[in-house]
PyMOL commands that place a pseudoatom at each C-alpha (Angstrom):
pseudoatom trace, name=CA, resn=UNK, resi=1, chain=A, elem=C, hetatm=0, pos=[93.848, 137.406, 106.008]
pseudoatom trace, name=CA, resn=UNK, resi=2, chain=A, elem=C, hetatm=0, pos=[96.541, 139.939, 105.238]
pseudoatom trace, name=CA, resn=UNK, resi=3, chain=A, elem=C, hetatm=0, pos=[100.139, 139.321, 106.126]
pseudoatom trace, name=CA, resn=UNK, resi=4, chain=A, elem=C, hetatm=0, pos=[101.670, 142.134, 108.090]
pseudoatom trace, name=CA, resn=UNK, resi=5, chain=A, elem=C, hetatm=0, pos=[104.972, 143.447, 106.942]
pseudoatom trace, name=CA, resn=UNK, resi=6, chain=A, elem=C, hetatm=0, pos=[107.635, 143.735, 109.532]
pseudoatom trace, name=CA, resn=UNK, resi=7, chain=A, elem=C, hetatm=0, pos=[110.059, 146.569, 109.185]
pseudoatom trace, name=CA, resn=UNK, resi=8, chain=A, elem=C, hetatm=0, pos=[113.577, 146.224, 110.478]
pseudoatom trace, name=CA, resn=UNK, resi=9, chain=A, elem=C, hetatm=0, pos=[114.253, 148.298, 113.549]
pseudoatom trace, name=CA, resn=UNK, resi=10, chain=A, elem=C, hetatm=0, pos=[116.477, 151.306, 113.133]
pseudoatom trace, name=CA, resn=UNK, resi=11, chain=A, elem=C, hetatm=0, pos=[119.796, 151.060, 114.935]
pseudoatom trace, name=CA, resn=UNK, resi=12, chain=A, elem=C, hetatm=0, pos=[119.700, 152.568, 118.384]
pseudoatom trace, name=CA, resn=UNK, resi=13, chain=A, elem=C, hetatm=0, pos=[121.193, 156.033, 118.634]
pseudoatom trace, name=CA, resn=UNK, resi=14, chain=A, elem=C, hetatm=0, pos=[121.227, 156.246, 122.395]
pseudoatom trace, name=CA, resn=UNK, resi=15, chain=A, elem=C, hetatm=0, pos=[124.542, 157.307, 123.951]
pseudoatom trace, name=CA, resn=UNK, resi=16, chain=A, elem=C, hetatm=0, pos=[124.986, 153.911, 125.604]
pseudoatom trace, name=CA, resn=UNK, resi=17, chain=A, elem=C, hetatm=0, pos=[124.657, 152.141, 122.254]
pseudoatom trace, name=CA, resn=UNK, resi=18, chain=A, elem=C, hetatm=0, pos=[127.240, 154.429, 120.671]
pseudoatom trace, name=CA, resn=UNK, resi=19, chain=A, elem=C, hetatm=0, pos=[129.715, 154.178, 123.516]
pseudoatom trace, name=CA, resn=UNK, resi=20, chain=A, elem=C, hetatm=0, pos=[132.242, 151.455, 122.768]
pseudoatom trace, name=CA, resn=UNK, resi=21, chain=A, elem=C, hetatm=0, pos=[134.413, 151.993, 125.854]
pseudoatom trace, name=CA, resn=UNK, resi=22, chain=A, elem=C, hetatm=0, pos=[134.386, 149.323, 128.510]
pseudoatom trace, name=CA, resn=UNK, resi=23, chain=A, elem=C, hetatm=0, pos=[132.402, 150.225, 131.617]
pseudoatom trace, name=CA, resn=UNK, resi=24, chain=A, elem=C, hetatm=0, pos=[135.545, 150.266, 133.752]
pseudoatom trace, name=CA, resn=UNK, resi=25, chain=A, elem=C, hetatm=0, pos=[137.012, 153.257, 131.910]
pseudoatom trace, name=CA, resn=UNK, resi=26, chain=A, elem=C, hetatm=0, pos=[133.971, 155.349, 132.834]
pseudoatom trace, name=CA, resn=UNK, resi=27, chain=A, elem=C, hetatm=0, pos=[134.763, 154.860, 136.512]
pseudoatom trace, name=CA, resn=UNK, resi=28, chain=A, elem=C, hetatm=0, pos=[138.102, 156.645, 136.384]
pseudoatom trace, name=CA, resn=UNK, resi=29, chain=A, elem=C, hetatm=0, pos=[138.231, 160.132, 137.791]
pseudoatom trace, name=CA, resn=UNK, resi=30, chain=A, elem=C, hetatm=0, pos=[137.817, 162.628, 134.998]
pseudoatom trace, name=CA, resn=UNK, resi=31, chain=A, elem=C, hetatm=0, pos=[139.567, 165.979, 134.904]
pseudoatom trace, name=CA, resn=UNK, resi=32, chain=A, elem=C, hetatm=0, pos=[137.470, 168.718, 136.502]
pseudoatom trace, name=CA, resn=UNK, resi=33, chain=A, elem=C, hetatm=0, pos=[138.016, 172.402, 137.147]
pseudoatom trace, name=CA, resn=UNK, resi=34, chain=A, elem=C, hetatm=0, pos=[139.277, 171.381, 140.614]
pseudoatom trace, name=CA, resn=UNK, resi=35, chain=A, elem=C, hetatm=0, pos=[142.105, 169.512, 138.839]
pseudoatom trace, name=CA, resn=UNK, resi=36, chain=A, elem=C, hetatm=0, pos=[143.375, 172.481, 136.803]
pseudoatom trace, name=CA, resn=UNK, resi=37, chain=A, elem=C, hetatm=0, pos=[145.744, 175.167, 138.098]
pseudoatom trace, name=CA, resn=UNK, resi=38, chain=A, elem=C, hetatm=0, pos=[146.389, 178.474, 136.310]
pseudoatom trace, name=CA, resn=UNK, resi=39, chain=A, elem=C, hetatm=0, pos=[149.692, 180.342, 136.132]
pseudoatom trace, name=CA, resn=UNK, resi=40, chain=A, elem=C, hetatm=0, pos=[151.167, 183.417, 134.518]
pseudoatom trace, name=CA, resn=UNK, resi=41, chain=A, elem=C, hetatm=0, pos=[154.696, 182.989, 133.203]
pseudoatom trace, name=CA, resn=UNK, resi=42, chain=A, elem=C, hetatm=0, pos=[157.695, 183.901, 135.322]
pseudoatom trace, name=CA, resn=UNK, resi=43, chain=A, elem=C, hetatm=0, pos=[159.526, 187.015, 134.108]
pseudoatom trace, name=CA, resn=UNK, resi=44, chain=A, elem=C, hetatm=0, pos=[162.022, 186.062, 131.418]
pseudoatom trace, name=CA, resn=UNK, resi=45, chain=A, elem=C, hetatm=0, pos=[160.442, 182.718, 130.571]
pseudoatom trace, name=CA, resn=UNK, resi=46, chain=A, elem=C, hetatm=0, pos=[159.245, 181.763, 127.102]
pseudoatom trace, name=CA, resn=UNK, resi=47, chain=A, elem=C, hetatm=0, pos=[157.169, 179.096, 125.425]
pseudoatom trace, name=CA, resn=UNK, resi=48, chain=A, elem=C, hetatm=0, pos=[160.429, 177.303, 124.589]
pseudoatom trace, name=CA, resn=UNK, resi=49, chain=A, elem=C, hetatm=0, pos=[161.550, 177.419, 128.225]
pseudoatom trace, name=CA, resn=UNK, resi=50, chain=A, elem=C, hetatm=0, pos=[158.398, 177.663, 130.344]
pseudoatom trace, name=CA, resn=UNK, resi=51, chain=A, elem=C, hetatm=0, pos=[158.657, 178.723, 133.969]
pseudoatom trace, name=CA, resn=UNK, resi=52, chain=A, elem=C, hetatm=0, pos=[155.623, 179.129, 136.185]
pseudoatom trace, name=CA, resn=UNK, resi=53, chain=A, elem=C, hetatm=0, pos=[155.112, 182.472, 137.860]
pseudoatom trace, name=CA, resn=UNK, resi=54, chain=A, elem=C, hetatm=0, pos=[152.164, 183.682, 139.893]
pseudoatom trace, name=CA, resn=UNK, resi=55, chain=A, elem=C, hetatm=0, pos=[149.292, 181.225, 140.384]
pseudoatom trace, name=CA, resn=UNK, resi=56, chain=A, elem=C, hetatm=0, pos=[145.761, 182.535, 139.875]
pseudoatom trace, name=CA, resn=UNK, resi=57, chain=A, elem=C, hetatm=0, pos=[142.621, 181.131, 141.429]
pseudoatom trace, name=CA, resn=UNK, resi=58, chain=A, elem=C, hetatm=0, pos=[140.559, 180.431, 138.302]
pseudoatom trace, name=CA, resn=UNK, resi=59, chain=A, elem=C, hetatm=0, pos=[140.588, 180.505, 134.515]
pseudoatom trace, name=CA, resn=UNK, resi=60, chain=A, elem=C, hetatm=0, pos=[138.720, 183.812, 134.236]
pseudoatom trace, name=CA, resn=UNK, resi=61, chain=A, elem=C, hetatm=0, pos=[141.196, 185.626, 136.458]
pseudoatom trace, name=CA, resn=UNK, resi=62, chain=A, elem=C, hetatm=0, pos=[144.126, 184.090, 134.576]
pseudoatom trace, name=CA, resn=UNK, resi=63, chain=A, elem=C, hetatm=0, pos=[142.699, 185.144, 131.205]
pseudoatom trace, name=CA, resn=UNK, resi=64, chain=A, elem=C, hetatm=0, pos=[142.116, 188.731, 132.341]
pseudoatom trace, name=CA, resn=UNK, resi=65, chain=A, elem=C, hetatm=0, pos=[145.599, 189.068, 133.872]
pseudoatom trace, name=CA, resn=UNK, resi=66, chain=A, elem=C, hetatm=0, pos=[147.259, 187.521, 130.812]
pseudoatom trace, name=CA, resn=UNK, resi=67, chain=A, elem=C, hetatm=0, pos=[145.340, 189.915, 128.542]
pseudoatom trace, name=CA, resn=UNK, resi=68, chain=A, elem=C, hetatm=0, pos=[146.147, 192.988, 130.690]
pseudoatom trace, name=CA, resn=UNK, resi=69, chain=A, elem=C, hetatm=0, pos=[149.858, 192.165, 130.700]
pseudoatom trace, name=CA, resn=UNK, resi=70, chain=A, elem=C, hetatm=0, pos=[150.088, 190.978, 127.079]
pseudoatom trace, name=CA, resn=UNK, resi=71, chain=A, elem=C, hetatm=0, pos=[151.209, 187.570, 128.314]
pseudoatom trace, name=CA, resn=UNK, resi=72, chain=A, elem=C, hetatm=0, pos=[150.163, 184.007, 127.829]
pseudoatom trace, name=CA, resn=UNK, resi=73, chain=A, elem=C, hetatm=0, pos=[149.024, 181.733, 130.636]
pseudoatom trace, name=CA, resn=UNK, resi=74, chain=A, elem=C, hetatm=0, pos=[149.740, 178.161, 131.590]
pseudoatom trace, name=CA, resn=UNK, resi=75, chain=A, elem=C, hetatm=0, pos=[147.346, 175.502, 132.783]
pseudoatom trace, name=CA, resn=UNK, resi=76, chain=A, elem=C, hetatm=0, pos=[148.687, 172.664, 134.857]
pseudoatom trace, name=CA, resn=UNK, resi=77, chain=A, elem=C, hetatm=0, pos=[147.084, 169.322, 135.645]
pseudoatom trace, name=CA, resn=UNK, resi=78, chain=A, elem=C, hetatm=0, pos=[148.740, 166.710, 137.849]
pseudoatom trace, name=CA, resn=UNK, resi=79, chain=A, elem=C, hetatm=0, pos=[148.077, 163.110, 136.782]
pseudoatom trace, name=CA, resn=UNK, resi=80, chain=A, elem=C, hetatm=0, pos=[148.502, 159.887, 138.715]
pseudoatom trace, name=CA, resn=UNK, resi=81, chain=A, elem=C, hetatm=0, pos=[149.154, 156.556, 136.974]
pseudoatom trace, name=CA, resn=UNK, resi=82, chain=A, elem=C, hetatm=0, pos=[146.841, 153.855, 138.342]
pseudoatom trace, name=CA, resn=UNK, resi=83, chain=A, elem=C, hetatm=0, pos=[146.232, 150.226, 137.370]
pseudoatom trace, name=CA, resn=UNK, resi=84, chain=A, elem=C, hetatm=0, pos=[142.918, 149.160, 135.874]
pseudoatom trace, name=CA, resn=UNK, resi=85, chain=A, elem=C, hetatm=0, pos=[141.636, 145.722, 134.954]
pseudoatom trace, name=CA, resn=UNK, resi=86, chain=A, elem=C, hetatm=0, pos=[139.962, 145.680, 131.546]
pseudoatom trace, name=CA, resn=UNK, resi=87, chain=A, elem=C, hetatm=0, pos=[138.413, 142.889, 129.506]
pseudoatom trace, name=CA, resn=UNK, resi=88, chain=A, elem=C, hetatm=0, pos=[141.568, 142.630, 127.434]
pseudoatom trace, name=CA, resn=UNK, resi=89, chain=A, elem=C, hetatm=0, pos=[143.862, 142.563, 130.477]
pseudoatom trace, name=CA, resn=UNK, resi=90, chain=A, elem=C, hetatm=0, pos=[145.448, 144.959, 132.933]
pseudoatom trace, name=CA, resn=UNK, resi=91, chain=A, elem=C, hetatm=0, pos=[146.529, 148.395, 131.831]
pseudoatom trace, name=CA, resn=UNK, resi=92, chain=A, elem=C, hetatm=0, pos=[147.713, 151.670, 133.324]
pseudoatom trace, name=CA, resn=UNK, resi=93, chain=A, elem=C, hetatm=0, pos=[145.447, 154.712, 133.068]
pseudoatom trace, name=CA, resn=UNK, resi=94, chain=A, elem=C, hetatm=0, pos=[145.777, 158.297, 134.256]
pseudoatom trace, name=CA, resn=UNK, resi=95, chain=A, elem=C, hetatm=0, pos=[143.690, 159.987, 136.929]
pseudoatom trace, name=CA, resn=UNK, resi=96, chain=A, elem=C, hetatm=0, pos=[143.564, 163.748, 137.317]
pseudoatom trace, name=CA, resn=UNK, resi=97, chain=A, elem=C, hetatm=0, pos=[144.492, 164.813, 140.843]
pseudoatom trace, name=CA, resn=UNK, resi=98, chain=A, elem=C, hetatm=0, pos=[142.548, 167.553, 142.601]
pseudoatom trace, name=CA, resn=UNK, resi=99, chain=A, elem=C, hetatm=0, pos=[144.459, 170.468, 144.131]
pseudoatom trace, name=CA, resn=UNK, resi=100, chain=A, elem=C, hetatm=0, pos=[144.134, 169.779, 147.805]
for i in range(1, 100): cmd.bond("trace and resi %d" % i, "trace and resi %d" % (i + 1))
show_as sticks, trace
zoom trace
């Protein structure tokens, strides 16, 4: 009778095996396109002293307008600090707020 050789299993490469974050952090609200606002700069502002000018409805429109006018554009995301209980104790995380 022949002995069968057992080969060690290769480590799992599934996303869940590679993810080392606690499950609770996956529940937080992630930033989406509904969370981002797009602005052209106010006349006279600079990157050193940013001032928001006209708001545009989406990233594509903001890119086109910034290109046409030789300007840069700003993106703005509002964040809310919220408590979360983790395995290693409580902590404060950020949640992106939708524009509503």
